[in-house]
N, C-alpha and C positions, 0 to 999 in steps of 0.2 A: 561248369566251374562257377561257383559262387563269388559273387562279386560286392554284395551286402554283408558288411561285418559288423558284429555286435562290438561297441567301444567299451575297453576297461575302464575301471572306476577312475583311475587318475586321469585319463583324457578327458572323462565328461565334467570331472571336477575343474579341470583348466578350462573346458568350454563355459562351464557355468560361471566359474571367475570373471571372465570377458563382460558377463550381464549383470552380476550382482556386484562386483568390484571394478570399477570403471577407473578409480584414481585411488590415492591414499586417502583423500577425504572419506571414500565409501567404506574403506576398512574402520576408519574411525566411527563412524556413522552405526554400523553394524555392531561393533563392540559396545559401544556406549549404550545403545538400545538393548544389548542383552545385560548389561550393567543394572539399567535401570528397571528391566524384568526380574532382576535378582533382588529386587528392595533395596539398593544402595543407596545410602545417604550421602555418600562422598565418593566421586570420580576424580581420578588424576589421569591426565593424558600427558603423554611426553614424545615428543615428535623431533627427528634430527634429519636435516636436509630436505624438510618438505614431506616427511615420512616414508621417502624412498629408500633411507638407510635403515631407520627404525621407527618403530612406531610401538609405544607401552601404554595400555591401559589398566589401571589398577581400581578396584572396587571394595567396600567394606561388605558386598552383599551377603546371601546366604550361601554360596560357593556349592561345591558339588562334592559328592564322595568319589572315591577312585574309579570305580565303575562306570560312571556318570562322566567323569572327566576324558576317558579315552572314548567312551563311545560319542560324545558330543561332537568329534572330528568325522565320525561317518557321515555318509550322504544320507540326506533326509531323515537325521537322527535329531527330534525334538522333544522337549517336554512339557510342549505348549498344545499339542494336538494329539489326541486319542483314537478318534474316530470321525466319520464323513460327516458328522453333523456338527463337530466344533467348527468346521469350515464356515458355518452360516452364522459364526457369533464369535469373530476374533478377539480378544480382550487383552492380547499382548503386543509387543512389538515386533520382537523376533519370533517367526513363527514356522517360517519355511523349510528350516533345516538345512540350508546350502551355503549358508555364510561362513561359518567355520571349515567345514571342507573345501570351500571354493579358495579362501584365504589361505588356507595350508597347502593349497597345490600349487601355489605361486610363491611362496616364501619359506623362511624359517620361522617356524612358531615354537614358543615355549608357554606352555599354561601352567601356572603354579595355583592351586585352589585349595581351601579349607571349608569344610561347612559345620565345623566345629566338633567333629569326631575324629576326622580323618585329614591328614594334608596330602597332596598328591603333587608331582611334577612330570609332565607329559610333554614330551619333545617330538615336532613332525619336521621333517626335513624335505621341503618342497612334495609332499604328497604320501612321504613314507615315514610310518610310524617307527621311532627310532628308540623310544624308552618311556615306559610306565613306572616310577618308583615313588614310593614315600618320599617326602621333602618337608621340612618344616618352614613353614610359612604363616602369616596372621590371616584371621578368618576373612574370607572374601574370595576374591579371583584376580590375579596377575597374568596378562597376556603380553606376549612381548612378540612383535612380528618384524622381521629383519630381510633385507635382500628383496624387497618385494619385486616383483616382474623381473628379476635379475635373470631368470632363465626361459621368459617369454620376451625375446627382444621385440617382436611385432607389438606388443601391448607398451613395453617400454619407451619405444621411440615416439610414439604420441604424446608422453608426458610433457609438460611445460616445464617453466623454469621453476627452480625450489622455491623461489618467492612467491610464484604464483600458487603452487601446489599446497604451501604454507597458509596463505592468506585463503584458500577454500578452507582449509580445516579450522582455522579461527573461525570463520564466518559461521560452518555447521555447530561448533560447540557454542558460539555467541546465542546461535537460536534456540540450543537446547536449553541454555540459562535463563532463557526469556519464558520457556513453557514449564519450566521445573525450576521456580525460585527457591522450593524447600530442599532441593538437593545442592551440597556444595560440589562446585567444578572447580578445577585447577588445570589449566594448559600452559604446559611448558614447552616452547619451540626453541631449539638449539641453546639450551640451558639458559633461557630468558622465560620467566613467567610472564604470560600475555594476556589471561584470562584468569581470574580468580573470583569466585563468588562465594559467601558464607553458609547459604542455604537457609537464612533466616526465613524465607518464603516471601519478603516484600518484593512484587514486582517492581514497584517503583525504583527500589535500591538496585535492582539489575538493570533496569532501564538507564538509571545515573551511571553505573559503570560501564555500559555499553555506549550510550550517547552522551554523557556530559551532563551539567547542570542546564545547561540551555534549553535542551529537549525536556529534560526530567521535569523543569517546571510548567511545561505546556502538557504534562501527561495527565490523560483523565482514564481512571479505572472504571470500569463497567461491568456488569453482568446482566442478562435478561433471558427467560424461559418461555417458551411457547410450548404447545402439546407434543411436537415431534423434537423440538430443539432447544438447548440450551446454549447462550452463548457468554463467554468470560474473556477478558483479557483487558487491552488499554488501547487507547487511540493518541496520537499527538494532534494536537488542535493545528490548524493550518497556518498559524503563524510561522510553522518550520515545515519544508517539504524537501522532496528529494526528485533527482532528474531519471531516478528509474524504480524498477517496480521492486527491487531486492529489498527493500524494508517493509513490503508488506507480508509479514510472516505469518504464515497458516498452520493450524495444529487441528486437526480432527481426532477426537477423543485421545488427546496429548501426542498424537503420531504427528511428526514433523511432516507436511506434503506440499504439494505445488499443484495450484489449480487455477487455471485462466479464468474460469467461470466464477469461483469464489472472489478472484482478485477484481474482476469485472464489476460484482456485486458493491464491493468496498469504493472503486470507483465511483460507480453511480451516486453513492450517498456524499462523495465529495465534489460531485461534478460541478456544483455551483460555488464552491469555496476555494477551488485550486485553478489556475490556468491548465491547458489540455496538456502542456508537456512537463507537467508537474504532478509528482506523485505523493500519497501521503506515507506517515509512518504509523503501521497498526501492527497490533501483536492480537491475534484474535483465536480462539480456541472453539471449535464447534464440537458440543459433546450431542452425542444422540445416541439411541439403542445400536447397540454392536451388529444387529440383524440389518439395519438399514444402510449399512457402508459395506462395501466390498474392497478389503485391502490387498485382495490377492491377483492384482491387476500386472503388475510389473514385478520383476525379481526385486528390483533394487526399492520397491514399497514406496517411493514416491508419489505415485499417483494412486488415487481412490476413485471409487464410481458408488454416488451416492444414490438412492432408491427416491428420494423425493428433492432433486435438486434445485428445482425451480423455488418451490417452497423456502429452501434452505437459503436462496440468494434472496428472495424478496425480504426474509427476515432479517437478514444480515443488512441489506440496506436501509431497512425501516429503523433497526435498531441505532445503526451509526448516525442515521439523520436524528434522531431523536436526540442522541448523546450530543451531537454537534448544537444543536438548538438550544439546550440547557444549558451548555458552559461556554458559548462563544462570548467572551469578554474584552475589554480594551487592553492593546498591548502599547508597551510604551519602550521608545527607544531610550534604553538605560545607559548605554556607554557608546560615546560616540569620538571618533578621531576626526576632528575638522579639518579641513585643508585650508590652508592661508589663503585670503582673499586678496586678488591684486587688483583688477579693473573689471568691475561689475558694475553696471547701473541697471536697478529697477525703477520701473516709471509706477508710481502710486495713484496716478490719475489717469484718467481714459483719454485717448487722442480724439481729435475729431472724426477721424476715419474710421473708427471701430466700427465693427459690423453687429447689429443685433443679433440677439439669438431668439428663439420661440420661447414664450412664457413656461414656466415649471408648473406643471400637474401637482395639486395638491390632494392629500387625503390621509386619513388618521392611519397611526401606527405606532411602532416602538422602535427604541434605537438600541442598535448593536454596534461594535467597532473592531475592526482587525487590521493587520498589516503585515505588508510581505515586499522587503525593499532589496534591492541588488547589492551584493557583497562585495562588488569588485573593488571599490576603492574604500569603502568604509567597515567597521568593526562595529559589528551591531549585536546586542543581546536582548532577547524578547522575552518578556514576562507578562502574562496576562494580570489584568488589574484584580487585586483581591476581592473587589466587590463588583457587582453588575447593576447598573441602574437602567430602567426603562426610560428614564428623562433623557431627552438628547442634550447634547452637550453644548451650550451655548458658545456661539463662534461670530467673531465679526470678522468679513471680508477685509482685508489689507491691500493686497495687490496680486497682480498676475507674474508668474514665472515664466518666460521663455513661449508664452503664449500655450501652455501646456498644464501647467499647475495654478492652482487657487490657494496663495497665501493667508491664512487666517488665526487670528489670536483667540483664545480661550484661557479659562481660570487655570488650566493645566500647563499651558505652554503653548507651542506654535503648532498649528495645524496645516499638514501640506495636503490638498485635495487633488487626486486627478480628474479633470474637468470632465473628460468623456466618461471615464468608469463612473463617477458620479450620476453624470446626466443619463446612462444607460438604467442603472439601479432607478432612478426615479420614473423613466419612461417604463420600464419594464413590469414595474407596480402599477403603473396609471393603466397600460394595456391589460393587464390580468384583472382589475377592477373591471374595465369595459368589456371583457370577456365573459365575467362570470356575472355581471350586474347590469351591463351596460344596454343599450340600444341595438337589438339583433335585427333589425330590418335589413333588408339587402339593398344594393343600388347596383343598377347594371353600368358597367364601365362603357365610357364612351370608346376607347379604343382597347379591346380586350388584351389580356395579358397571353401572349403565345410564347410556349418555353419549347426550343429545338435540342437537338442531338443528344437526346435523352433515352436512347435505345436501352439503357441498362433498366430503366424505371419501366418501360413497356413489359417487361416480363413479369413484374409484381404490379401492374396496373391497378387491378381490383383490391389489393392490399391497400396500395397508396391511395385510391381515390375514397376509399371507404375511411381511412384515416382523417383524410383532409375535410371530409364531410362533417366530422366532429366538429370543425372550426367554422361551418357554415361555408366551406371554401368547396365549391361545386368544379370538379374536374372533370373534361371531355377530352376525348383522342381524337386527334385530326388524322394522324398517318402513325407509321411504325415509330417514329421518333420525334413527332409534334404532338403538342397539348394546348389545350386553351383553357383560360379562365374568364368567363363572361360577366360573372357578378362578384361581389365583395360585399360583407358587412360593412354596415355605415360607419363603424367606429374604426374600419382600418383605411377610410379614406384620405387620412392624412399624411400616407406614409408611402414609400416608392414600391410598390405593389410588385412590379418584375423583379427588382433586385432582393426583395423577401421570400417570393415564390421561388426563385431561382435557388437560395440558399435551402428552402424546404426539401427542393428536390435533391441537393447535393448532400444534406444532411441523413434524407431515407436511404440513398445510394451507400452511404457509409455506414446503414445501420447506427446511426447515432440514436435514432428513437425507432419503437415497434409497437407503440402503444399510446393511447389517447394521451395519457399524462405527460410520457416524454416529449410527444408532439406539441403539446400545449406549449412545455417550456423552452425548446428549442425555438418554436415560431414567435414567442414572445421575446425570446432575447436578439433574435434577427431582426425584428420590428423596432426593438429597443435601439439596437446599434444603428441601423438606418435613419434614425430619428433624432440623434443626439448630438450634442455639441462635438465638435472633432478637436483633435489637436491641430496647432497652429491657428487658432480663432482667437481674435481679440475679444476679450468680455469688458465691460464697465465693473464699477464697483457694485452698482445695483445688480448687474446679473450676476455677479459672482455671488452675491448675496441671496439670491434668489434660488440659485442652485442647492447652496447650504441649507437653506431653510427647507426645500422640496426634500432634500436628503433626510433632514431630521423627521419627517413624516413618514418614512417610509417603514415598512414592517422589519426589514432586513436591510440596512444601509451599510453593512459589513464590505458587502463586494458586490460588484458588477454582476451580472447573468452569468458572465463567463469565466469567474472565480478570481478575478483580479481584485484586490484591495481598493478601497475608495478612497480612504486617507491615511494618515498617519501621524504620529505626534512624537513631537519633539520635546521633554519635559524642561520646564521652565529652571527647574535646580541646576539640571543638567547644562543649562547655558550658562547659569551663574556660575558654575565651577570652571566652566571652560574660558570664561574672562575674569577669571581669578577675583569673583566677586565676595 
């Protein structure tokens, strides 16, 4: 008795639908990709009830003849692959030949298409071809999908709310508009136009339509080419950030993809411009030879595999870092809603019991400025300054606010400095100078630093010890979970060695750094943090001015080493307006 059966085509298509079409958004993505492959310059998408009731995608592409229109819904039928060699160089978006038959197996599909010579209407009812007839329609293709998953309750019960499914469709269409600004997109959800672009080819215009004017003002477009890769797209300066990774939008040869590793490369570039829990807005298209990328990894085609992934990651990080360095400029709080002041007293003079702080290290450099403030109670619009000057803005310390912030005046208005972040930046660059050009002689510690409870580091001890040795920190192992440091460079004598080395172990175990460069940055940031002025510490006017002057001599006084802004500006003209002057 045979128990192994060969499944019929309809059942295999339904199984494939579970992989290719996870939800209505997947249907929209597949149909839009087909329209793009058909060289459409205008694509209209209409959905009802999150796509569960109806999805319509129409385009003005090349269309199909009657034979192709019916054959397109047969499994593994495609116009984009003809022989096995083609799999090594996929140049189109929809190539597997699974999407249309899979969609048609779990819904009612009507396809109307015109290639300029013949017009055809094809109707398929849950996998069964019911009609193929001539039908007058404009040039291009119109596909209607109704009753999605109606006869597959196992899939239907896992759909979320109509609002959620609609939001997923809006998200994927908006991402397509960012990659294809030369195509006009229109998305209508429940009779309301939600997304609309004109296909002008302007990426900034599409960014404006998606994110609004505040973010569009901070957009920087870029392009750069190496031997294997070419990058294009736009970044948003770190004046604006997000709480999730969703706005790091990636394309590989204009294919919408998901890639944790490429996102990590972007985050590496922004590492010292954003706090750890914030993420940038980036639209990145990675162009490469089609033979360097395998897009046949997953049925839904979200994932890819690169042949030279490490080189691509490094190129992305270096490119974005370069763009950030070139375009960072002053940001101004242009619009401010002030709360009424009731009773608040600010002391403009130091009291006798104020504690002094260590002197500020001074060295040569240039100036930049950034901002990033809490929006819980204030409406703020950021705009980078139109001109960037290497000369540090002259500031005069006025007072200390809440033992946390330094208030200073300048020609442009009122500056508010985060005293800890500013001191961290000063210390960071001081230690950086000492590491690269300072006294590298060693001193024996009177009390060695002993690190305990680090069994996780024991497994990678050789790697850890080698990396620390690049900073002249010689690590020895006492036991399976105990390590000892007996000597440190002379220039590290002024810091809390125990706390700093503990931080290095922590960052190593969390894979914050894996090479000499990232180790140096993490180590210097830790040293700077442990030797800086803290919040809730009184400062005299002289000490505040010393911090301001030291910040002005930094190469990058824009942020602290951990990505937080060092100061912000309230424009003087805005103050005049608020006080009706």
